[in-house]
TIPA-404526 format. One record per residue: residue number from 1; residue in three letters; x, y negated, z negated of N, C-alpha, C in turn. Coordinates in nm, 4 decimals. Layout:
BEGIN
[NUM 'ALA' [X Y Z] [X Y Z] [X Y Z]]
...
END
This chain:
BEGIN
[1 'MET' [6.3213 3.3364 5.0174] [6.2041 3.3729 4.9327] [6.1038 3.4933 5.0064]]
[2 'ILE' [6.1001 3.4810 5.1413] [5.9935 3.5267 5.1848] [6.0093 3.5996 5.2169]]
[3 'GLY' [6.1133 3.6607 5.2433] [6.1766 3.7781 5.2692] [6.1897 3.8623 5.1528]]
[4 'GLU' [6.2100 3.8656 5.0422] [6.2022 3.8978 4.9079] [6.0214 3.9676 4.8880]]
[5 'ARG' [5.9667 3.8540 4.8897] [5.8282 3.8701 4.8400] [5.7346 3.9366 4.9356]]
[6 'LEU' [5.7778 3.9286 5.0882] [5.7385 4.0355 5.2111] [5.7845 4.1619 5.1766]]
[7 'ASN' [5.9072 4.2149 5.0976] [5.9415 4.2982 5.1154] [5.9069 4.3780 4.9638]]
[8 'GLN' [5.8707 4.3335 4.8553] [5.8038 4.3498 4.7574] [5.6091 4.4176 4.7835]]
[9 'ARG' [5.5927 4.2590 4.8872] [5.4212 4.3498 4.9398] [5.4111 4.4538 5.0302]]
[10 'ILE' [5.5439 4.4882 5.1217] [5.4933 4.5550 5.1895] [5.5552 4.7268 5.0906]]
[11 'SER' [5.6451 4.7163 4.9834] [5.6720 4.8138 4.8855] [5.5212 4.8818 4.8106]]
[12 'GLU' [5.4875 4.7914 4.7699] [5.3329 4.7460 4.6674] [5.2209 4.8588 4.7466]]
[13 'LEU' [5.2495 4.7959 4.8748] [5.1255 4.9036 4.9820] [5.1485 5.0097 5.0416]]
[14 'GLY' [5.2945 5.0102 5.0232] [5.3497 5.1478 4.9946] [5.3509 5.1848 5.1644]]
[15 'LEU' [5.3687 5.1187 5.2515] [5.4256 5.1311 5.3743] [5.5429 5.1139 5.4562]]
[16 'THR' [5.5720 5.1534 5.5161] [5.7656 5.1775 5.5787] [5.7630 5.0712 5.6470]]
[17 'GLN' [5.8999 5.0249 5.6787] [5.9276 4.8800 5.7356] [5.8435 4.8993 5.8562]]
[18 'GLN' [5.8489 5.0613 5.9788] [5.8078 5.0522 6.1107] [5.6468 5.0659 6.0472]]
[19 'ARG' [5.5943 5.1236 5.9492] [5.4478 5.0679 5.9903] [5.3440 4.9242 5.9479]]
[20 'ALA' [5.4859 4.8167 5.8617] [5.4257 4.6762 5.8619] [5.4416 4.6799 6.0070]]
[21 'ALA' [5.5627 4.6850 6.0030] [5.6012 4.5937 6.1862] [5.4876 4.6397 6.2677]]
[22 'ASP' [5.4366 4.7798 6.2852] [5.3531 4.7742 6.3440] [5.1876 4.7048 6.3608]]
[23 'GLN' [5.1762 4.6625 6.2299] [5.0705 4.6296 6.1356] [5.0414 4.4702 6.1926]]
[24 'LEU' [5.1973 4.3833 6.2132] [5.2173 4.2951 6.2729] [5.2093 4.3208 6.4425]]
[25 'GLU' [5.2122 4.4267 6.4915] [5.2470 4.3961 6.5873] [5.4080 4.3468 6.6456]]
[26 'ILE' [5.4902 4.3643 6.5753] [5.6320 4.3110 6.6404] [5.7357 4.4339 6.5939]]
[27 'SER' [5.8431 4.4397 6.6380] [5.9861 4.5192 6.6424] [6.0322 4.5681 6.4887]]
[28 'GLN' [6.0105 4.6575 6.4542] [6.1262 4.6058 6.3353] [6.2259 4.5586 6.2740]]
[29 'SER' [6.2860 4.5387 6.4073] [6.4210 4.4657 6.3719] [6.3575 4.3500 6.3560]]
[30 'ARG' [6.2940 4.2487 6.3705] [6.2287 4.1384 6.4102] [6.1836 4.1482 6.2453]]
[31 'LEU' [6.0952 4.2166 6.2189] [6.0293 4.2109 6.1031] [6.1977 4.2624 5.9743]]
[32 'ASN' [6.2698 4.2940 5.9630] [6.3879 4.3551 5.8402] [6.4808 4.2380 5.9451]]
[33 'GLN' [6.4873 4.1252 5.9951] [6.4873 3.9762 5.9890] [6.4174 3.9005 5.9106]]
[34 'TYR' [6.3152 3.9489 5.9058] [6.2465 3.8322 5.8102] [6.2904 3.8902 5.6533]]
[35 'LEU' [6.2817 4.0349 5.6335] [6.3454 4.0742 5.5191] [6.4552 4.0723 5.4538]]
[36 'LYS' [6.5343 4.0324 5.5547] [6.7011 3.9641 5.4926] [6.7259 3.8719 5.5064]]
[37 'ASN' [6.5273 3.7430 5.5232] [6.5586 3.6273 5.5111] [6.6510 3.5640 5.6315]]
[38 'LYS' [6.6987 3.6439 5.7390] [6.7767 3.5872 5.8367] [6.7090 3.5240 5.9452]]
[39 'ARG' [6.6009 3.5075 5.9540] [6.4869 3.4440 6.0657] [6.3885 3.4246 5.9633]]
[40 'GLU' [6.3349 3.2927 5.9865] [6.1578 3.2731 5.9291] [6.0253 3.3022 6.0335]]
[41 'PRO' [5.9169 3.3221 6.0008] [5.8397 3.3624 6.0936] [5.7845 3.2298 6.0902]]
[42 'ASP' [5.7063 3.2320 6.2465] [5.6961 3.0896 6.2990] [5.5672 3.0721 6.2721]]
[43 'ALA' [5.4672 2.9708 6.2380] [5.3317 2.9198 6.1806] [5.2495 3.0494 6.2222]]
[44 'GLN' [5.2249 3.0953 6.3956] [5.1374 3.1958 6.4019] [5.1760 3.3576 6.2945]]
[45 'MET' [5.2990 3.3500 6.3304] [5.3350 3.4576 6.2550] [5.3169 3.4838 6.1228]]
[46 'PHE' [5.3565 3.3406 6.0046] [5.3331 3.3355 5.9096] [5.1659 3.3690 5.8596]]
[47 'CYS' [5.1445 3.3012 5.9359] [4.9690 3.3332 5.8888] [4.9370 3.4671 5.9203]]
[48 'LYS' [4.9641 3.5299 6.0034] [4.9575 3.6986 5.9967] [5.0168 3.7835 5.9334]]
[49 'ILE' [5.1092 3.7253 5.8855] [5.1334 3.7915 5.7524] [5.0657 3.7832 5.6159]]
[50 'CYS' [4.9867 3.6716 5.6403] [4.9253 3.6067 5.4987] [4.8408 3.7174 5.5387]]
[51 'HIS' [4.7258 3.7107 5.5896] [4.5896 3.8015 5.6435] [4.6533 3.9707 5.6481]]
[52 'THR' [4.7593 4.0137 5.7186] [4.7497 4.1238 5.7149] [4.7786 4.2326 5.6048]]
[53 'PHE' [4.8666 4.1756 5.4864] [4.9305 4.2162 5.3725] [4.8189 4.1068 5.2986]]
[54 'ALA' [4.7017 4.0335 5.2745] [4.6393 3.9679 5.1533] [4.6982 3.9070 5.0847]]
[55 'VAL' [4.8256 3.8356 5.0860] [4.8755 3.7530 5.0094] [4.8842 3.5602 5.0372]]
[56 'SER' [4.8650 3.4982 4.9715] [4.8398 3.3490 5.0055] [5.0140 3.2996 5.0380]]
[57 'PRO' [4.9998 3.1864 5.1346] [5.0738 3.1107 5.1343] [5.2085 3.0528 5.0385]]
[58 'ASN' [5.0891 3.0527 4.9571] [5.1836 3.0128 4.7882] [5.2318 3.1452 4.7375]]
[59 'TRP' [5.1860 3.2436 4.7370] [5.2562 3.3745 4.7131] [5.3856 3.4082 4.7691]]
[60 'LEU' [5.3274 3.3753 4.8798] [5.4590 3.4665 4.9627] [5.6071 3.3562 4.9400]]
[61 'TYR' [5.5552 3.1725 4.9344] [5.6547 3.1041 4.9022] [5.8073 3.1373 4.7807]]
[62 'GLY' [5.6953 3.2244 4.6991] [5.7201 3.1843 4.5256] [5.6437 3.0984 4.4327]]
[63 'PHE' [5.5633 3.0135 4.4951] [5.5127 2.8989 4.4189] [5.4077 2.9806 4.3116]]
[64 'GLU' [5.3494 3.0776 4.3059] [5.2678 3.1368 4.2260] [5.3584 3.2865 4.1992]]
[65 'ASP' [5.3047 3.3686 4.0647] [5.3926 3.4776 3.9967] [5.3169 3.5366 3.9850]]
[66 'LYS' [5.1671 3.5387 4.0108] [5.0927 3.5992 4.0260] [5.0741 3.7169 4.1111]]
[67 'SER' [5.0386 3.8093 4.1082] [5.0484 3.9720 4.1743] [4.9361 3.9504 4.2994]]
[68 'PRO' [4.9799 3.9745 4.4210] [4.8727 3.9192 4.5647] [4.7490 4.0017 4.4868]]
[69 'ALA' [4.6909 4.1226 4.4089] [4.5405 4.1557 4.3719] [4.5245 4.1006 4.2671]]
[70 'ASP' [4.5569 3.9637 4.2420] [4.5256 3.9055 4.0790] [4.4843 3.7383 4.1957]]
[71 'LEU' [4.5181 3.7203 4.2820] [4.5036 3.6073 4.3255] [4.3679 3.6193 4.4295]]
[72 'PRO' [4.2750 3.5349 4.4553] [4.1776 3.5284 4.5069] [4.2390 3.5293 4.6766]]
[73 'LYS' [4.0730 3.6258 4.7472] [4.1306 3.6232 4.8692] [4.2007 3.4975 4.9842]]
[74 'ILE' [4.2387 3.5950 5.0403] [4.3054 3.4605 5.1633] [4.1334 3.4187 5.2614]]
[75 'ASP' [4.1117 3.3101 5.2244] [3.9977 3.2574 5.3252] [4.1114 3.1934 5.4712]]
[76 'LYS' [4.0876 3.3363 5.5397] [4.1402 3.3215 5.6995] [4.0940 3.1870 5.7697]]
[77 'MET' [3.9830 3.1704 5.8035] [3.9382 3.0688 5.8493] [4.0197 2.8962 5.7917]]
[78 'ALA' [4.0228 2.8859 5.6807] [4.1428 2.7835 5.6319] [4.2270 2.7961 5.6805]]
[79 'LEU' [4.2815 2.9538 5.6858] [4.3973 2.9527 5.7279] [4.4475 2.9270 5.8534]]
[80 'GLU' [4.3316 2.9845 5.9469] [4.3766 2.9123 6.1038] [4.3681 2.7937 6.1066]]
[81 'THR' [4.2683 2.7264 6.0133] [4.2170 2.5492 6.0826] [4.3982 2.4786 6.0267]]
[82 'ALA' [4.4352 2.5530 5.8979] [4.6244 2.5052 5.8563] [4.6221 2.4889 5.9827]]
[83 'VAL' [4.6521 2.6111 6.0668] [4.7418 2.6038 6.1796] [4.7060 2.5396 6.2687]]
[84 'LEU' [4.5442 2.5200 6.3160] [4.5226 2.4345 6.3728] [4.5120 2.2836 6.3780]]
[85 'PHE' [4.5111 2.2452 6.2643] [4.5519 2.1399 6.2257] [4.7344 2.0940 6.2682]]
[86 'LEU' [4.8059 2.1704 6.2375] [4.9339 2.1369 6.2763] [4.9790 2.1501 6.4232]]
[87 'LYS' [4.9123 2.2041 6.4886] [4.9374 2.2252 6.6268] [4.8765 2.1286 6.6908]]
[88 'LYS' [4.7604 2.0782 6.6461] [4.7239 1.9399 6.6836] [4.8188 1.8292 6.7072]]
[89 'TYR' [4.8650 1.8152 6.5479] [4.9904 1.7235 6.4937] [5.0679 1.7261 6.6358]]
[90 'GLU' [5.1510 1.8173 6.5948] [5.2762 1.8137 6.7074] [5.1867 1.8378 6.8387]]
[91 'GLU' [5.1251 1.8696 6.9155] [5.0962 1.7739 7.0717] [5.0729 1.6453 7.0672]]
[92 'SER' [4.9634 1.5837 6.9787] [4.9683 1.4324 6.9941] [5.0340 1.3688 6.9126]]
[93 'HIS' [5.1623 1.4192 6.8368] [5.3011 1.3147 6.7959] [5.4067 1.4122 6.9092]]
[94 'HIS' [5.4527 1.5064 6.9526] [5.5269 1.5295 7.0413] [5.6108 1.5623 7.0012]]
[95 'LYS' [5.5835 1.6322 6.8890] [5.7130 1.6839 6.7362] [5.6665 1.8102 6.7586]]
[96 'SER' [5.7984 1.8808 6.6763] [5.7668 2.0841 6.6870] [5.8852 2.0171 6.5946]]
[97 'PHE' [5.7976 2.1183 6.4851] [5.8764 2.1195 6.3700] [5.9011 2.3127 6.3618]]
[98 'SER' [6.0820 2.3216 6.2658] [6.0943 2.4221 6.2797] [5.9954 2.5413 6.2399]]
[99 'ALA' [6.0120 2.6324 6.2279] [5.9593 2.7670 6.1612] [5.9661 2.7647 5.9777]]
[100 'GLU' [6.0549 2.7325 5.9091] [6.0392 2.7311 5.7970] [5.9187 2.5842 5.7511]]
[101 'LYS' [5.9964 2.4835 5.8102] [5.8705 2.3328 5.7967] [5.7139 2.3622 5.8283]]
[102 'SER' [5.7461 2.4424 5.9519] [5.5800 2.4524 5.9710] [5.5445 2.5258 5.8260]]
[103 'ALA' [5.5901 2.6245 5.8324] [5.5348 2.7518 5.7649] [5.5160 2.6583 5.6380]]
[104 'ARG' [5.5483 2.5538 5.5556] [5.5601 2.5038 5.4749] [5.4541 2.4062 5.4130]]
[105 'ILE' [5.4038 2.3270 5.5283] [5.3495 2.2254 5.6057] [5.1921 2.3453 5.5822]]
[106 'ILE' [5.1730 2.4287 5.6204] [5.0949 2.5214 5.6274] [5.0077 2.5602 5.4911]]
[107 'THR' [5.1184 2.5575 5.4315] [5.0932 2.6677 5.2834] [5.0285 2.5074 5.2064]]
[108 'VAL' [5.0799 2.4059 5.2014] [5.0035 2.2588 5.1143] [4.8994 2.2441 5.2548]]
[109 'VAL' [4.8882 2.2495 5.3639] [4.7560 2.1895 5.4295] [4.6477 2.3305 5.3475]]
[110 'TYR' [4.6705 2.4238 5.3869] [4.5799 2.5393 5.3019] [4.5745 2.5380 5.1889]]
[111 'ASP' [4.5702 2.4847 5.0838] [4.5542 2.4926 4.9937] [4.4338 2.3410 4.9372]]
[112 'ILE' [4.5018 2.2255 5.0552] [4.4510 2.1542 5.0691] [4.2910 2.2167 5.1160]]
[113 'ILE' [4.2850 2.2329 5.1947] [4.1430 2.2866 5.2906] [4.0716 2.3455 5.1954]]
[114 'VAL' [4.1612 2.4295 5.1020] [4.0387 2.5570 5.0764] [4.0154 2.4984 4.9124]]
[115 'SER' [4.0325 2.3425 4.8683] [4.0431 2.3315 4.7370] [3.9595 2.2454 4.8017]]
[116 'GLU' [3.9459 2.1045 4.8365] [3.8730 1.9868 4.8405] [3.8030 1.9415 4.9487]]
[117 'SER' [3.6635 1.8694 4.9726] [3.5931 1.8156 5.0617] [3.6526 1.8310 5.1903]]
[118 'ALA' [3.6004 1.8330 5.2889] [3.6347 1.8319 5.4165] [3.6717 1.6952 5.4644]]
[119 'GLU' [3.6379 1.6104 5.4141] [3.6800 1.4262 5.4173] [3.7632 1.4467 5.3643]]
[120 'ASN' [3.8373 1.4668 5.2680] [3.9260 1.4603 5.1597] [4.0066 1.5455 5.2527]]
[121 'ALA' [4.0366 1.6239 5.2364] [4.1376 1.7323 5.3139] [4.1643 1.7019 5.4110]]
[122 'GLN' [4.1122 1.6225 5.5471] [4.1802 1.5562 5.6183] [4.2802 1.4534 5.6314]]
[123 'LYS' [4.1782 1.3632 5.5152] [4.3024 1.2749 5.4688] [4.4263 1.3090 5.4449]]
[124 'ALA' [4.4006 1.3795 5.2988] [4.5614 1.4594 5.2479] [4.6630 1.5160 5.3768]]
[125 'ILE' [4.5785 1.5927 5.4857] [4.6275 1.6842 5.5343] [4.7529 1.5679 5.6527]]
[126 'ASP' [4.6363 1.4656 5.6880] [4.7111 1.3508 5.7503] [4.8384 1.2806 5.6567]]
[127 'TRP' [4.8425 1.2595 5.6020] [4.9537 1.2604 5.4578] [5.0429 1.3272 5.4423]]
[128 'VAL' [5.0201 1.4449 5.4294] [5.1125 1.5380 5.3865] [5.2341 1.5778 5.5441]]
[129 'ILE' [5.1743 1.5687 5.6448] [5.2275 1.5923 5.7726] [5.2936 1.4892 5.8105]]
[130 'GLU' [5.2459 1.3815 5.7960] [5.3156 1.2638 5.7998] [5.4142 1.2391 5.6814]]
[131 'ALA' [5.4083 1.2128 5.5874] [5.5478 1.2843 5.4731] [5.6169 1.3809 5.4938]]
[132 'ALA' [5.5882 1.4909 5.5438] [5.6553 1.5723 5.6239] [5.7616 1.5416 5.7403]]
[133 'ALA' [5.7147 1.4571 5.7920] [5.7517 1.4415 5.9258] [5.8994 1.3494 5.9232]]
END
């Protein structure tokens, strides 16, 4: 799903694959692997894609049908916090999730962060990561 959505967004923005790859600071070949669903972006690249192309994690995964222009602006701080929570969890539990699982966890954690109080978000995030582990 990520490849189709990413391709759609790149087209909407009128970008060539090379220009999109340049904005992400990756090779066109690597971007092409994402677009063809041959490779999943890691958590950091997933966040960079969301931020660079102004799409939510839920939209990128196909959980939202609205156009990115109709969605709320991406909260970069919340997205970075979601990645940080995942990294801290992986370090403290000596675990490493696949790129796809990491991106899915980040998607859920991002939603929790932007919709809950900090205290509730921390409890929910701990639960989500434990459930995914």
